[in-house]
ROMAR-468116 format. One line per 2 residues: number of its first residue (from 1); their letters; for each residue x, y, z of N, C-alpha, C, O, CB. Coordinates in pm, whole numbers, plus 50000, padded with zeros to 5 digits. Glycine has a CB too. Layout:
% ROMAR-468116
NUM = a = X Y Z X Y Z X Y Z X Y Z X Y Z; ...
//
This chain:
% ROMAR-468116
1 = ml = 64665 67153 76039 64587 67075 75992 64617 66995 75882 64675 67049 75787 64500 67132 75975; 64580 66847 75874 64632 66786 75757 64489 66760 75670 64381 66723 75716 64727 66642 75798
3 = si = 64518 66785 75554 64373 66798 75450 64427 66703 75365 64538 66726 75318 64325 66963 75361; 64355 66573 75329 64377 66490 75194 64253 66485 75145 64156 66444 75209 64436 66342 75204
5 = nn = 64249 66537 74999 64136 66547 74900 64163 66448 74805 64269 66453 74742 64121 66685 74831; 64078 66352 74785 64068 66277 74675 64208 66205 74627 64244 66185 74511 64012 66365 74574
7 = lt = 64273 66174 74740 64416 66120 74722 64418 65992 74649 64354 65905 74707 64487 66098 74856; 64483 65949 74515 64490 65840 74449 64625 65809 74415 64698 65900 74376 64412 65846 74345
9 = fs = 64672 65686 74424 64804 65668 74387 64825 65513 74362 64755 65429 74418 64898 65727 74497; 64919 65482 74279 64948 65351 74233 65091 65343 74209 65170 65433 74181 64871 65316 74111
11 = yd = 65112 65206 74227 65270 65165 74210 65230 65054 74085 65147 64963 74087 65362 65083 74379; 65333 65104 73962 65334 65000 73856 65182 64966 73825 65144 64851 73799 65420 64865 73905
13 = kk = 65102 65072 73831 64954 65061 73766 64857 64995 73876 64735 64989 73861 64954 64960 73618; 64916 64954 73972 64830 64878 74090 64782 64975 74190 64857 65015 74279 64918 64766 74173
15 = pv = 64656 65016 74178 64609 65111 74279 64634 65064 74417 64616 64948 74452 64467 65138 74263; 64679 65171 74502 64703 65141 74639 64634 65241 74715 64606 65209 74830 64846 65135 74673
17 = la = 64600 65362 74675 64509 65461 74752 64393 65502 74620 64418 65520 74500 64615 65617 74823; 64281 65507 74682 64186 65529 74588 64080 65641 74622 63975 65609 74676 64123 65405 74564
19 = gl = 64104 65755 74594 63995 65875 74615 63993 65890 74779 63884 65903 74836 63823 65831 74546; 64091 65889 74837 64097 65894 74981 64084 66045 75025 64151 66137 74979 64233 65827 75035
21 = tf = 63991 66053 75114 63966 66208 75173 63915 66196 75297 63824 66121 75333 63864 66302 75092; 64004 66303 75384 63972 66301 75537 64054 66426 75577 64139 66461 75494 64020 66153 75624
23 = ev = 64043 66493 75681 64106 66579 75752 64126 66547 75890 64041 66494 75962 64048 66687 75740; 64261 66587 75930 64303 66577 76059 64302 66711 76135 64365 66798 76076 64434 66519 76058
25 = pa = 64248 66748 76245 64250 66881 76269 64385 66872 76344 64448 66771 76378 64118 66944 76347; 64417 67015 76363 64559 67029 76443 64528 67012 76592 64437 67052 76664 64637 67184 76419
27 = gd = 64636 66938 76610 64635 66903 76763 64568 66745 76782 64555 66692 76892 64532 67027 76853; 64536 66690 76672 64458 66592 76704 64553 66446 76707 64662 66447 76649 64337 66595 76600
29 = fc = 64513 66342 76768 64604 66222 76763 64519 66113 76697 64420 66068 76755 64659 66174 76913; 64553 66075 76587 64472 65989 76493 64578 65871 76476 64699 65877 76453 64424 66070 76340
31 = av = 64484 65749 76497 64572 65636 76459 64524 65595 76321 64411 65630 76284 64567 65513 76565; 64599 65528 76249 64552 65447 76116 64576 65331 76111 64687 65283 76134 64601 65484 76000
33 = ig = 64446 65249 76072 64451 65096 76093 64405 65039 75976 64351 65107 75889 64368 65042 76212; 64423 64903 75964 64361 64839 75830 64462 64703 75790 64572 64690 75844 64361 64970 75690
35 = pn = 64418 64621 75703 64482 64519 75674 64625 64542 75608 64659 64651 75562 64398 64450 75600; 64705 64431 75608 64802 64462 75514 64779 64509 75368 64693 64451 75301 64871 64360 75510
37 = gs = 64844 64600 75319 64842 64625 75190 64710 64733 75159 64661 64757 75049 64834 64481 75116; 64674 64784 75277 64532 64882 75272 64591 65018 75229 64520 65113 75198 64440 64901 75439
39 = gk = 64726 65021 75230 64754 65175 75196 64833 65266 75301 64882 65378 75283 64615 65245 75176; 64831 65180 75424 64878 65289 75536 65004 65334 75530 65030 65447 75572 64870 65242 75669
41 = st = 65096 65257 75480 65244 65338 75485 65261 65437 75379 65340 65531 75385 65371 65238 75469; 65175 65408 75269 65168 65493 75138 65123 65620 75184 65174 65726 75148 65068 65436 75021
43 = ll = 65015 65608 75275 64954 65735 75282 65041 65818 75377 65049 65939 75354 64808 65725 75329; 65101 65770 75474 65208 65827 75549 65322 65883 75450 65374 65992 75475 65265 65719 75648
45 = ka = 65350 65824 75364 65460 65851 75279 65399 65988 75172 65470 66085 75145 65505 65694 75191; 65277 65972 75129 65216 66074 75069 65227 66195 75147 65274 66294 75091 65087 66041 75042
47 = vs = 65193 66203 75260 65177 66318 75382 65299 66372 75387 65310 66494 75385 65137 66268 75534; 65409 66289 75394 65547 66341 75425 65621 66400 75311 65733 66448 75329 65630 66235 75482
49 = gl = 65567 66397 75200 65626 66450 75055 65712 66340 75002 65776 66372 74902 65721 66593 75066; 65726 66239 75037 65806 66162 74980 65770 66097 74834 65850 66049 74754 65827 66073 75074
51 = lp = 65625 66109 74820 65588 66067 74668 65594 66184 74604 65533 66279 74653 65445 65999 74640; 65668 66200 74483 65696 66338 74412 65591 66367 74312 65592 66473 74249 65837 66341 74335
53 = ea = 65481 66257 74293 65390 66270 74184 65306 66410 74204 65260 66448 74312 65294 66138 74178; 65296 66469 74097 65229 66624 74109 65065 66607 74157 65002 66702 74203 65234 66715 73936
55 = av = 65014 66486 74140 64847 66475 74172 64862 66432 74315 64766 66459 74386 64746 66350 74070; 64970 66366 74375 64973 66362 74535 65012 66491 74589 64948 66524 74689 65074 66255 74594
57 = rt = 65103 66573 74549 65141 66690 74617 65022 66792 74611 65020 66876 74701 65272 66748 74555; 64923 66796 74514 64797 66877 74507 64701 66821 74600 64613 66895 74644 64735 66882 74367
59 = av = 64709 66700 74635 64580 66633 74697 64611 66644 74847 64519 66629 74928 64553 66466 74646; 64742 66669 74891 64768 66672 75034 64809 66807 75065 64898 66862 74998 64872 66571 75080
61 = sv = 64739 66875 75180 64776 66988 75225 64808 67002 75388 64742 66937 75469 64676 67070 75180; 64896 67075 75422 64927 67117 75542 64914 67272 75583 64971 67367 75529 65050 67073 75556
63 = dg = 64832 67275 75682 64787 67411 75733 64717 67500 75600 64729 67620 75577 64930 67495 75800; 64646 67403 75530 64588 67494 75429 64666 67499 75295 64610 67543 75194 64582 67632 75486
65 = qp = 64789 67456 75293 64903 67488 75208 64922 67351 75127 64961 67256 75194 65040 67535 75298; 64899 67331 74993 64931 67217 74936 65091 67148 74940 65176 67236 74944 64888 67243 74808
67 = ls = 65129 67053 74939 65252 67018 74937 65320 67060 74827 65442 67067 74842 65262 66898 74952; 65269 67094 74709 65343 67116 74582 65370 67286 74621 65412 67347 74523 65239 67073 74420
69 = ey = 65358 67351 74716 65377 67509 74757 65515 67474 74848 65578 67576 74875 65222 67596 74860; 65555 67387 74886 65645 67368 75016 65785 67330 74907 65786 67273 74798 65579 67215 75154
71 = tp = 65894 67388 74990 66007 67339 74942 66034 67221 75051 65974 67210 75157 66119 67454 74926; 66142 67132 75001 66171 67022 75095 66213 67066 75258 66186 66999 75357 66294 66941 75027
73 = lt = 66284 67195 75257 66310 67278 75387 66203 67302 75444 66191 67235 75547 66373 67403 75374; 66110 67376 75418 66005 67442 75483 65902 67322 75507 65837 67327 75611 65948 67569 75395
75 = la = 65883 67225 75430 65810 67082 75451 65865 67032 75591 65790 67013 75687 65849 66961 75321; 66019 67009 75596 66073 66951 75711 66058 67035 75845 66084 66984 75954 66212 66925 75684
77 = rk = 66014 67167 75830 66003 67217 75950 65854 67223 75990 65815 67283 76090 66069 67344 75954; 65769 67152 75898 65631 67137 75956 65592 66990 75975 65501 66958 76051 65525 67205 75865
79 = va = 65664 66898 75901 65614 66756 75914 65781 66667 75961 65891 66681 75908 65527 66697 75732; 65745 66590 76061 65857 66481 76084 65779 66347 76050 65657 66334 76060 65922 66479 76251
81 = yv = 65874 66242 76004 65844 66130 75974 65930 66021 76013 66048 66022 75980 65826 66133 75859; 65879 65920 76086 65947 65796 76125 65915 65664 76033 65829 65587 76075 65908 65766 76273
83 = pq = 65970 65640 75930 65956 65518 75855 65912 65389 75919 65926 65390 76041 66075 65494 75799; 65866 65286 75870 65838 65144 75925 65956 65073 75936 65967 64982 76017 65744 65061 75842
85 = rv = 66062 65112 75849 66188 65040 75821 66305 65116 75790 66312 65193 75693 66171 64953 75718; 66410 65092 75884 66546 65179 75863 66646 65109 75819 66683 65017 75892 66600 65243 75981
87 = di = 66713 65130 75698 66819 65071 75657 66946 65147 75671 66969 65243 75597 66796 65034 75535; 67023 65111 75754 67144 65180 75792 67254 65155 75699 67315 65048 75693 67185 65143 75926
89 = vf = 67282 65285 75608 67363 65282 75505 67515 65322 75548 67613 65251 75525 67305 65370 75403; 67516 65454 75617 67616 65502 75670 67588 65490 75859 67485 65516 75922 67631 65655 75596
91 = df = 67705 65447 75903 67700 65422 76047 67753 65554 76110 67860 65607 76080 67789 65289 76092; 67648 65608 76216 67671 65723 76291 67641 65693 76425 67573 65595 76454 67597 65837 76245
93 = tv = 67691 65778 76516 67650 65760 76661 67506 65796 76674 67439 65857 76591 67735 65850 76759; 67464 65746 76798 67307 65777 76826 67297 65934 76831 67213 65995 76765 67247 65707 76981
95 = fd = 67389 65996 76912 67372 66147 76906 67377 66237 76771 67311 66339 76753 67477 66198 76989; 67469 66176 76679 67484 66270 76573 67355 66212 76475 67318 66278 76378 67652 66267 76501
97 = tv = 67294 66088 76508 67177 66073 76403 67039 66141 76444 66940 66159 76372 67147 65915 76380; 67060 66183 76605 66933 66230 76628 66951 66399 76603 66852 66471 76590 66881 66182 76785
99 = mm = 67064 66441 76600 67109 66582 76541 67076 66598 76426 67074 66715 76389 67241 66611 76538; 67044 66509 76342 67005 66515 76190 66884 66563 76192 66853 66631 76094 67005 66385 76108
101 = gr = 66788 66543 76293 66663 66624 76290 66677 66766 76305 66585 66835 76262 66576 66583 76391; 66778 66826 76359 66785 66961 76370 66822 67023 76235 66804 67144 76229 66879 66997 76477
103 = hp = 66871 66961 76124 66905 67012 76009 66807 67117 75951 66851 67227 75918 66924 66907 75927; 66678 67088 75939 66582 67173 75876 66605 67348 75963 66589 67457 75909 66408 67087 75902
105 = hq = 66644 67324 76095 66653 67456 76170 66774 67520 76166 66791 67622 76233 66624 67443 76304; 66872 67468 76086 67027 67514 76062 67058 67580 75948 66986 67562 75850 67120 67406 76059
107 = sr = 67147 67650 75943 67198 67726 75819 67277 67607 75727 67297 67499 75784 67311 67865 75868; 67318 67624 75598 67384 67535 75535 67514 67457 75593 67543 67337 75586 67410 67596 75431
109 = we = 67581 67563 75650 67714 67462 75708 67716 67479 75850 67827 67483 75903 67877 67505 75650; 67617 67488 75921 67615 67493 76051 67597 67342 76113 67521 67261 76062 67507 67589 76090
111 = tg = 67672 67317 76221 67691 67196 76261 67619 67149 76387 67615 67034 76430 67819 67182 76272; 67563 67258 76438 67495 67243 76577 67537 67337 76690 67647 67334 76745 67520 67104 76628
113 = tp = 67427 67431 76721 67427 67526 76832 67449 67446 76959 67458 67324 76970 67294 67609 76840; 67456 67536 77047 67432 67477 77202 67265 67450 77223 67222 67353 77285 67491 67606 77332
115 = hd = 67179 67553 77161 67058 67493 77167 67017 67374 77081 66928 67303 77128 66978 67584 77148; 67062 67344 76975 67054 67224 76904 67097 67113 76997 67021 67016 77002 67136 67228 76778
117 = ra = 67198 67111 77065 67267 67017 77131 67181 66977 77275 67180 66868 77331 67417 67077 77155; 67116 67090 77310 67019 67068 77425 66908 67006 77396 66855 66927 77474 66979 67178 77485
119 = vv = 66863 67035 77287 66734 66984 77206 66763 66817 77204 66690 66739 77264 66722 67060 77026; 66866 66780 77137 66896 66655 77121 66921 66561 77230 66895 66441 77221 66990 66656 77051
121 = te = 66980 66629 77354 66982 66573 77455 66876 66554 77541 66881 66462 77623 67058 66614 77500; 66783 66626 77535 66650 66614 77595 66556 66520 77523 66464 66460 77579 66587 66747 77601
123 = ml = 66583 66512 77408 66487 66393 77321 66532 66265 77362 66456 66173 77393 66502 66393 77147; 66682 66259 77361 66758 66113 77400 66707 66081 77527 66662 65968 77545 66929 66116 77411
125 = dk = 66707 66183 77638 66675 66164 77766 66526 66104 77758 66501 65998 77815 66692 66298 77847; 66419 66182 77677 66298 66125 77678 66273 65988 77640 66197 65913 77701 66230 66194 77610
127 = tg = 66338 65960 77540 66337 65788 77486 66430 65712 77554 66456 65600 77510 66378 65760 77325; 66486 65753 77655 66584 65630 77724 66696 65608 77652 66758 65502 77660 66518 65485 77734
129 = ll = 66734 65712 77571 66875 65661 77481 66997 65734 77519 67102 65720 77458 66862 65687 77311; 66984 65814 77620 67100 65902 77664 67227 65815 77704 67343 65845 77676 67054 65994 77793
131 = pl = 67188 65705 77774 67318 65629 77812 67393 65571 77670 67512 65540 77673 67276 65493 77921; 67308 65559 77538 67371 65501 77440 67416 65607 77330 67430 65582 77210 67284 65397 77389
133 = kd = 67436 65726 77389 67426 65846 77301 67560 65829 77196 67556 65871 77080 67430 65999 77401; 67667 65767 77249 67791 65750 77177 67806 65603 77096 67903 65578 77026 67906 65768 77284
135 = rm = 67716 65526 77113 67691 65402 77041 67689 65413 76898 67623 65509 76858 67570 65346 77079; 67736 65350 76820 67729 65334 76647 67569 65273 76647 67519 65204 76735 67872 65198 76561
137 = lt = 67514 65313 76538 67375 65244 76507 67404 65099 76472 67311 65027 76508 67293 65316 76379; 67482 65047 76428 67524 64919 76406 67553 64837 76509 67575 64718 76488 67621 64919 76337
139 = ql = 67556 64896 76647 67572 64842 76774 67440 64807 76848 67425 64729 76942 67651 64935 76852; 67336 64890 76777 67208 64872 76847 67130 64747 76802 67145 64685 76697 67122 64995 76825
141 = sg = 67040 64722 76908 66913 64635 76848 66826 64706 76773 66821 64829 76762 66826 64572 76950; 66742 64606 76712 66625 64681 76637 66523 64766 76686 66462 64851 76621 66555 64600 76582
143 = ge = 66507 64732 76826 66424 64823 76912 66482 64975 76919 66428 65080 76883 66417 64760 77061; 66609 64952 76977 66696 65074 76998 66703 65134 76882 66684 65253 76906 66833 65050 77047
145 = vq = 66718 65119 76772 66729 65189 76642 66599 65267 76622 66595 65387 76597 66755 65087 76521; 66497 65190 76634 66335 65225 76626 66354 65343 76727 66355 65451 76668 66208 65087 76682
147 = rv = 66369 65352 76846 66370 65471 76916 66473 65583 76891 66450 65703 76911 66376 65436 77039; 66571 65541 76853 66652 65664 76770 66583 65713 76644 66587 65834 76625 66801 65615 76719
149 = mi = 66537 65658 76578 66435 65745 76471 66331 65811 76523 66293 65914 76466 66366 65662 76368; 66278 65773 76622 66168 65850 76681 66237 65973 76763 66186 66085 76754 66073 65752 76779
151 = ar = 66340 65955 76834 66398 66078 76892 66453 66181 76798 66459 66299 76835 66503 66042 76982; 66499 66140 76667 66547 66220 76550 66426 66316 76521 66430 66439 76532 66589 66123 76417
153 = am = 66319 66243 76482 66184 66308 76452 66137 66399 76549 66090 66505 76508 66082 66211 76437; 66140 66377 76666 66107 66464 76773 66185 66577 76806 66137 66673 76866 66100 66397 76876
155 = aq = 66337 66566 76759 66420 66671 76760 66387 66776 76645 66418 66894 76663 66556 66619 76751; 66333 66741 76543 66268 66856 76464 66191 66932 76499 66172 67036 76437 66215 66832 76377
157 = qt = 66130 66902 76602 66029 66979 76681 65913 67060 76571 65894 67182 76570 66121 67097 76781; 65848 66966 76490 65773 66998 76396 65617 66984 76470 65588 66910 76564 65808 66905 76267
159 = pv = 65540 67070 76407 65389 67074 76444 65302 66933 76405 65194 66904 76457 65321 67205 76360; 65355 66871 76326 65311 66774 76272 65409 66615 76277 65518 66615 76220 65288 66833 76142
161 = ll = 65367 66506 76338 65440 66389 76364 65381 66263 76306 65272 66218 76342 65453 66376 76503; 65464 66203 76208 65412 66086 76137 65480 65975 76175 65603 65981 76173 65418 66097 75996
163 = ld = 65426 65870 76211 65489 65738 76278 65417 65605 76199 65301 65567 76216 65452 65735 76462; 65505 65556 76121 65469 65431 76045 65525 65308 76138 65642 65269 76149 65539 65432 75885
165 = ep = 65415 65263 76196 65421 65125 76293 65554 65153 76378 65640 65065 76378 65437 64959 76194; 65572 65262 76445 65671 65291 76532 65703 65187 76646 65809 65199 76707 65639 65413 76584
167 = ls = 65605 65076 76680 65609 65012 76800 65633 64845 76752 65625 64751 76832 65464 65048 76891; 65660 64831 76614 65686 64712 76552 65793 64609 76633 65768 64495 76674 65737 64751 76414
169 = nl = 65920 64685 76644 66046 64619 76694 66052 64630 76856 66144 64574 76915 66179 64694 76625; 65938 64713 76939 65988 64731 77076 65913 64631 77165 65811 64576 77123 65968 64882 77128
171 = dv = 65962 64607 77285 65922 64535 77380 65796 64598 77432 65765 64699 77368 66024 64518 77474; 65714 64565 77532 65618 64585 77577 65621 64711 77665 65527 64791 77669 65584 64479 77625
173 = th = 65750 64724 77746 65749 64828 77820 65775 64962 77727 65708 65064 77743 65850 64803 77929; 65866 64952 77641 65892 65046 77548 65781 65109 77452 65775 65227 77418 65986 64990 77476
175 = kf = 65698 65011 77416 65575 65033 77362 65498 65118 77416 65454 65211 77347 65513 64935 77354; 65463 65104 77561 65388 65201 77640 65452 65334 77655 65385 65436 77642 65365 65148 77772
177 = ev = 65596 65335 77684 65673 65462 77713 65649 65554 77571 65603 65668 77578 65850 65423 77748; 65685 65496 77447 65660 65582 77326 65522 65636 77319 65497 65752 77287 65687 65506 77199
179 = mr = 65434 65548 77349 65281 65597 77309 65265 65713 77426 65229 65826 77394 65143 65455 77322; 65292 65682 77553 65271 65785 77653 65347 65948 77608 65296 66060 77621 65342 65717 77800
181 = ll = 65472 65916 77556 65548 66018 77509 65473 66085 77402 65455 66206 77410 65677 65971 77466; 65430 66023 77308 65356 66080 77221 65234 66164 77237 65198 66267 77181 65331 65998 77158
183 = rt = 65174 66082 77343 65041 66170 77402 65072 66287 77462 65005 66388 77439 64961 66100 77510; 65176 66287 77544 65248 66408 77624 65278 66515 77525 65236 66629 77548 65394 66363 77700
185 = ln = 65357 66486 77396 65377 66594 77292 65240 66638 77247 65218 66754 77212 65465 66544 77165; 65145 66542 77247 65008 66594 77171 64948 66672 77267 64892 66771 77221 64899 66477 77121
187 = re = 64942 66659 77373 64851 66730 77472 64919 66870 77529 64862 66977 77552 64821 66625 77601; 65052 66837 77543 65133 66968 77591 65177 67079 77487 65175 67202 77501 65264 66922 77656
189 = qn = 65217 67006 77386 65272 67103 77274 65168 67109 77147 65188 67184 77051 65428 67046 77218; 65067 67032 77155 64962 67046 77068 65014 66981 76924 64965 67024 76820 64920 67203 77060
191 = vt = 65103 66888 76921 65155 66820 76812 65066 66734 76753 64997 66659 76822 65264 66753 76843; 65059 66737 76618 64913 66675 76548 65011 66531 76538 65129 66531 76505 64832 66767 76356
193 = vl = 64932 66412 76574 65024 66291 76551 64921 66199 76469 64801 66184 76494 65087 66214 76704; 64995 66143 76367 64944 66047 76286 65004 65906 76273 65083 65882 76182 64942 66100 76173
195 = iv = 64970 65822 76355 65037 65684 76352 64956 65577 76315 64838 65561 76347 65090 65648 76477; 65052 65475 76218 64988 65360 76179 65024 65265 76292 65140 65258 76332 65028 65311 76037
197 = vh = 64920 65189 76346 64937 65057 76455 64857 64967 76396 64772 64981 76308 64887 65076 76618; 64909 64839 76477 64835 64727 76416 64749 64678 76555 64652 64604 76544 64946 64599 76342
199 = df = 64797 64729 76688 64738 64688 76789 64600 64785 76809 64615 64907 76796 64841 64686 76903; 64500 64744 76834 64375 64815 76823 64379 64872 76979 64331 64980 77013 64233 64712 76776
201 = af = 64431 64800 77049 64415 64833 77208 64523 64959 77227 64488 65043 77310 64462 64683 77322; 64609 64974 77181 64666 65105 77176 64608 65217 77107 64619 65334 77145 64780 65095 77128
203 = ak = 64533 65172 76984 64443 65281 76920 64349 65347 77026 64328 65466 77048 64351 65217 76802; 64300 65239 77082 64177 65267 77169 64230 65353 77290 64165 65449 77328 64101 65123 77223
205 = qf = 64347 65319 77350 64367 65400 77460 64450 65535 77435 64450 65623 77521 64433 65316 77559; 64514 65549 77325 64571 65663 77285 64519 65771 77184 64538 65893 77188 64673 65624 77247
207 = at = 64452 65700 77096 64413 65770 76982 64279 65840 77001 64183 65778 77046 64409 65678 76869; 64272 65964 76968 64130 66025 76980 64041 66018 76851 63918 66016 76857 64142 66177 77020
209 = tt = 64124 66015 76711 64042 65939 76619 64088 65842 76555 64204 65813 76585 63994 66003 76534; 64037 65776 76472 64100 65657 76397 64071 65654 76261 63950 65657 76239 64057 65528 76448
211 = ll = 64142 65650 76160 64125 65621 76001 64110 65452 75985 64205 65385 76025 64276 65683 75903; 64041 65412 75952 64017 65254 75913 64035 65243 75759 63957 65313 75694 63855 65196 75957
213 = lk = 64122 65170 75692 64154 65172 75576 64130 65044 75511 64174 64951 75579 64272 65214 75569; 64068 65001 75388 64056 64875 75328 64078 64904 75181 64021 64992 75115 63919 64806 75359
215 = gg = 64181 64806 75133 64173 64823 74981 64227 64974 74930 64213 65008 74813 64011 64802 74936; 64288 65056 75024 64312 65180 74963 64210 65299 74961 64220 65412 74914 64340 65149 74837
217 = er = 64104 65236 75030 63984 65348 75054 63955 65356 75199 63985 65263 75272 63838 65310 74976; 63895 65466 75246 63837 65492 75340 63725 65423 75396 63615 65455 75352 63819 65587 75324
219 = la = 63734 65328 75490 63611 65237 75520 63535 65322 75626 63413 65335 75615 63653 65076 75582; 63608 65384 75735 63546 65450 75854 63664 65565 75910 63785 65545 75921 63506 65324 75978
221 = yg = 63609 65652 75933 63693 65775 76004 63599 65836 76092 63482 65853 76061 63755 65893 75900; 63663 65878 76230 63600 65937 76328 63629 65896 76467 63722 65817 76479 63478 65924 76305
223 = pt = 63573 65932 76566 63608 65922 76699 63651 65728 76719 63585 65632 76678 63456 65993 76800; 63778 65730 76794 63834 65599 76794 63719 65474 76856 63715 65359 76813 63976 65613 76888
225 = de = 63661 65512 76930 63556 65428 76999 63428 65392 76910 63358 65294 76935 63508 65506 77126; 63406 65481 76802 63308 65465 76664 63377 65369 76562 63326 65277 76498 63284 65621 76579
227 = vi = 63496 65411 76563 63549 65317 76438 63589 65169 76475 63548 65074 76409 63686 65384 76372; 63677 65157 76594 63711 65025 76616 63608 64955 76702 63613 64948 76825 63843 65018 76673
229 = tl = 63517 64907 76625 63387 64834 76643 63410 64673 76586 63499 64645 76506 63261 64921 76553; 63322 64585 76637 63343 64442 76586 63288 64445 76478 63348 64374 76397 63293 64329 76660
231 = pm = 63184 64504 76429 63138 64505 76280 63254 64565 76195 63290 64505 76094 62998 64596 76257; 63310 64678 76232 63399 64745 76150 63525 64655 76132 63569 64639 76018 63431 64882 76208
233 = ir = 63586 64595 76239 63701 64509 76236 63688 64382 76136 63773 64327 76066 63725 64461 76380; 63549 64353 76154 63521 64214 76080 63521 64238 75946 63568 64154 75869 63384 64144 76115
235 = da = 63467 64361 75898 63459 64399 75759 63580 64421 75697 63601 64390 75579 63385 64509 75741; 63680 64487 75790 63794 64526 75709 63880 64444 75674 63947 64450 75570 63859 64610 75756
237 = fg = 63887 64330 75786 63962 64231 75789 63927 64090 75735 64004 64002 75698 63990 64228 75903; 63807 64089 75737 63748 63980 75679 63730 63864 75774 63738 63747 75736 63825 63941 75566
239 = ls = 63698 63907 75929 63703 63812 76021 63587 63711 76025 63485 63747 75967 63717 63875 76138; 63585 63593 76083 63468 63526 76072 63378 63545 76213 63428 63609 76305 63505 63377 76038
241 = gd = 63261 63494 76224 63185 63516 76327 63242 63463 76481 63182 63484 76586 63059 63454 76287; 63347 63404 76470 63432 63322 76575 63503 63447 76659 63535 63437 76777 63559 63206 76494
243 = yr = 63519 63545 76593 63606 63643 76633 63517 63768 76730 63408 63819 76706 63676 63701 76488; 63591 63786 76820 63522 63888 76947 63635 63993 76950 63753 63976 76920 63497 63803 77127
245 = ld = 63563 64125 77001 63660 64239 77017 63599 64296 77172 63484 64340 77183 63650 64365 76870; 63677 64288 77266 63662 64338 77400 63681 64513 77409 63744 64588 77334 63778 64257 77492
247 = er = 63601 64544 77530 63613 64694 77536 63747 64759 77515 63744 64877 77482 63568 64737 77664; 63870 64697 77529 63972 64747 77542 64041 64743 77411 64152 64795 77399 64031 64694 77643
249 = gn = 63979 64682 77307 64033 64673 77163 64096 64547 77152 64157 64526 77047 64134 64785 77124; 64093 64452 77247 64165 64316 77219 64068 64215 77135 63953 64194 77173 64208 64241 77368
251 = vy = 64119 64158 77025 64065 64059 76963 64089 63920 76993 64204 63876 77000 64089 64078 76855; 63985 63846 77011 64009 63710 77035 63916 63601 76988 63801 63633 76960 64021 63698 77162
253 = cd = 63952 63477 76978 63855 63386 76921 63794 63292 76985 63864 63232 77067 63899 63328 76834; 63663 63252 76973 63588 63174 77065 63637 63051 77032 63596 62951 77091 63439 63185 77060
//
């Protein structure tokens, strides 16, 4: 279970999250939606342990234990994180990059057991990257790099998976493939998924619950069909009365 209790955070004294409180039950598939600047990415960074501030680390708990009681290694065995943007500083092969997801399960000088290699191969296959396993990251498209990052997080085999706009660089086919894969992990392995998405239709189709943020605050949280409604979306995004929302979550304008 993820528990966020009165989470407040600011960048350069500018509030980004303000008193945010909610819980994600173990095995839930939760979408996070909201306008740009509403705190979605910051929330995922907070849950992943990337924000070192003491107030953040005590406000966020995983399995009933605040982040302040986790070491980086023990947290990496609990939570995997796919960031919104990846800057390639050092060039590695696809296989070696996904193998990095196995580091929390290895001893200090271990380079990869047969089991680790089998897990990496499985995740490459599931994400359609096996034919690219020997390619360097700099030889890949943006969408391919995004899938590598998802495969790396999956290779961590954590009970919690955080994804910040993982569909942003993918074509339609791969968007559905990734979402179906996440749903399979969620249903068959009870992986708790917290995913930032901009497409309400994907949230409606795949997410059990949805968190709607506005100005760093919780505007709504609950079953997806009760959160993604026309009044809520109009309120959060400041839409005029010309906008409509169909039953699948598609927004259109008269």
